[in-house]
Structure formats: C-alpha cells, structure tokens
N, C-alpha and C positions, 0 to 999 in steps of 0.2 A: 504494500500499499503506499502510494505516495502522496502525503498531503502539503498544501501549501502552508504559509504561516498562521500562527495563530491570531485571530482578530478579537477584540474585545466588544461586546454587545453595546450599543448606543443608550442602552438604558442603565449601564453598570455604575455610574457615579452616584447612584442613590445612597445615603447615609445609612443604610443598613448592610451594605457590603454584599448584596446578592447580585453576585456577578458571573456571567459565564463567557466562555471564548469559545470560537467555533474555527475549526480549520476544515475547509473544502479540499476534497482528493478527488482523484479520478475515479475510485471505488468506492468512497465511503465519504461520510461527513463526522468528525469528531468533534464533541461538544466536551466542555470540562468547567470545572470550576476556578475561576481566575485567581482565587486566593490561596489554591493548591495545585499550582502548575505541574507539579511533579507528580501528583497523585494520580488517579484513574482517570481515563476518559472514555466517554460513550462513545462507541462506533455504530452507525446507521447507515444503511445504504441509501443510493441518490434519490429514489422513489419516496422513501421514509422522510428524507428531509424536505423534500418538495412538498410532501403532505404536512410535515409540522409547519413549515412556514406560511403556506395557505390556510391554516386551521389559525396561526397566530394572527394572520391578516385580518381575517374575518372576526376572530374574536375581539381583537383590538378596535375595529371599525365599527362594529355592532355588539356591544358587551351585554346581549341578553341572556 
C-alpha cells in the first residue's frame, strides 16, 4: 500500500482536541488520531472512503 502524506481535518482546531488525519492512497484511505500519530490507523477501501465522505457531506448539510 502506498499512501500520500497525512493531512489534518479542517475541523481539527477545536478546543477539545478531537482531531483526525487522513492519508489517501491508491488502494486505501488511512484514518488516524492526530494526537497519536504513531498509534494505530484505520484502513478502508476507496469505495468505503467515498461513502463516508458522501454521508458526512449529507449529514453536515442537513443534520436531521
């Protein structure tokens, strides 16, 4: 698996420190806690990443 560089979420500057980083690769997307960069990362396939992003956009746009 080859991933790109880790990028911090634009919502990561909240006072509570709830931060995630994402690294998109050719075969997967990695998601990790930015406060624990050496810790475990969740790896999901491109279809699951696309579904997560689409759901997040819908939820953020219409929080019903």
